[in-house]
N, C-alpha and C positions, 0 to 999 in steps of 0.2 A: 503494499502500501504504500505509496503517495503521499507525503504530508508537506502542507503550502510552505510555504517558507517568508519567514518575519519578512513582514514594510523594515524598511530603514528607519531606528530611533525608536523601535519600537520596545520591550520590553527583554528580546533577548542581544538587543546592541550592543558593542561596547561601547562604543561612542557616545558620550552625554549630549545628551540636546541641546541644539543652541538656546541662548541665553535669552527670556523674552525683553526687547529693544526696552530703554523704561522712559517715563509717558513723560510727555512734555510737561516742563515746569512755566510759572507764567511767565509774562515778559517785565517783571517789574523791576525795576530798578536794581542792582545789586546792590547799592551803599542802602536803600527802604528795603533791603530783605533784611538786609547787616541790622540793623534800626533794631526792627523788630522782633531779632533771632535776642538781644541783649537785656532787650527789654524782659521777654520771655525767663531767661536765663536771673533778673534784679526778679522779677516776681516769685518763681523758685525759690531765690535765696530768702526770699523778704517770708512766703508764707516757710519755711521750716523752722524761721526764729521768731515766729511767732509775732513779724514788727506789723505791722499797716502799710498801708504807702498810699500818695497825692501827688496826682500833678498839678502841677501850678498853671492858672489858665491866664490868660497868654504867658511863657515860659519867657525870663530874660536871664537867660545864660543857665542857667540850673533843672535839670530833669525830672528831679523826681523829689521830695518828701519820704522819710522811713523814718513812723515812730515807733518807736517802744515802749510799754508799759510793763515796770515792775515795780515794789513793796520796798525793793533796797534800794531803789534811786534815793540819795541823799535832794539832790534838787530840784527835783518835780518827780509825784510818780508818774508822767508820760514825758520821756525825752524825746527830739527829732534831730534829724542833720537832714542834712543836703547832700544832693548826692548830682553830678556830675557825668555822665555816659561816655561813652568812644568806643569806637570800633576799630580793628585796623584786620587785616590777611596780609603786611606787612611781615611781620614776622611769625616764625614756626613756635611750632608747642615748644613745652617749658627752656622759654629762653636766656640765655644768663644763668643755667644752671651751675655752671660751673662757677667760681669765683676765679675771680684774678689773681694774678703770681704773687706771691708773698712778700711785701713787703723787705727789703735788707732791713738786718738786724743793726737795731736801736743799741747806742756807744753803751749801755749796758749789759751787751749780747743779745737781748731780750728778742724773737724776733718781733717784728708790729702785731698787731692786730688785721686779722686778711679783711677787710672790708667786704659784706651782705654783696651778692648775686643783683643785678641792677639791670635794665633794660630800657632803650631811651623812648622818648616818646612827644613829637612834637606839638607845639596849644600854640595855635593865634592869640597876641598877647591878651587880648581881651579878654579872651576870657582863659588865660591865668592870672589879667589881674581881681576878676572876680574869686578865682579860688583862693588864692595867696590873701584875698584881703582879711588881716588882722588889725587890732580883735574885732569879731564878732560876734554878736548875741546865738544864732544857730550854726556849727560849726560845718564844714562842705569837704568833702572827698570827693575824688576826680576816680573812676573805676574806668580800665580798661580790657579790654574782653576782645584779644586774640583769635582769632577763624582760619577756618583752611579758605585755599581762594576759592575753592569750586564748593558750587552749594550742593552737590551731590554726596559732599562727604562732613557736611555739617547737625548732621543726624543723626541717630541709631536708634531705635526701634527697638526692644523682646522683649519680651515673661517677666526677664528679670529689672530689667534699667532700660531709663529713658538715657541713651547719653548726648550730651552737646558738646562741639567742637569747638576751640578746643578749652582755656580755658578765661576768668575776668579775674583779675590784677586790681589790687585801690591801694592810695597814699594820700596822703595831707600836705598841700599844698603850702598849708599858711607861714606865709612870709618870705614865699620863695620869691626870689629876683625874676624881672622882666629885662632880658639881656639879646633877645636880638630886635631887628629893624620893626620886621612884623610878624614871624613866629616867637618861639623862641623854645629849646630843647631843654626837655625835663626825664630825672631818672626815675625808673617806676622798681620797687623792691620786687626781685621774682618771686622772695620770698613771701609773700602779701596775697596768698590766696584770699580769692573774696567768694567765701561761701557763709553758708549760717552759722556756720562755729566762731567765724570772725568777728560776722554783724553782731553777734550778741557780746563776746569781750568788746566792739566800739563802742557797743549802746552803755556798754561796763560802766564804760574808760569816762566818760560825756553823764554818766547820772552820777557821775562822784566827780562830777567839778573840774572834769582834766584833757587831754584835745583828747581826741581819737587815736 
């Protein structure tokens, strides 16, 4: 008895089936999509930290207000910080994770302390002046998100997790000088990952009357 030969790509085929073409993404500008992605990151962090969010309208150089209520705050039962969001694909993941070379030993023979790793980010002088103002009634932080260049790599969803790539980092620029003619490069500590724990620690310091 003759058996029919299986069709190519069937169950008995040794070669895998060709991958289905990716669905077409919307035509929204990449910069607008980057803004939407970092807002989603901010909302996720605030939710996990138990904080509330408010968006000033119209905004004047500050994107979001984050408030944190806890009985341990000394200043008030609710403290608020202002957040400026920025996003870039010009840097890869884990920027500046390696610290710079150790400085030469001092006169006493002790090695100089190793500075914390940082990466460079450039701000318009108007934005920097607002973030660097001091003293202020409400503290301000800058949050910089690094994303892959391709939107295909921004998000991965599975049964166990939802991954947003790559990461957000935060810094407080109070007192930072404006040095450029139109734009100034600042250094962002690569150790300051912006997550729910970091946000709670920021709010605890502000609630005690300190800086972020």
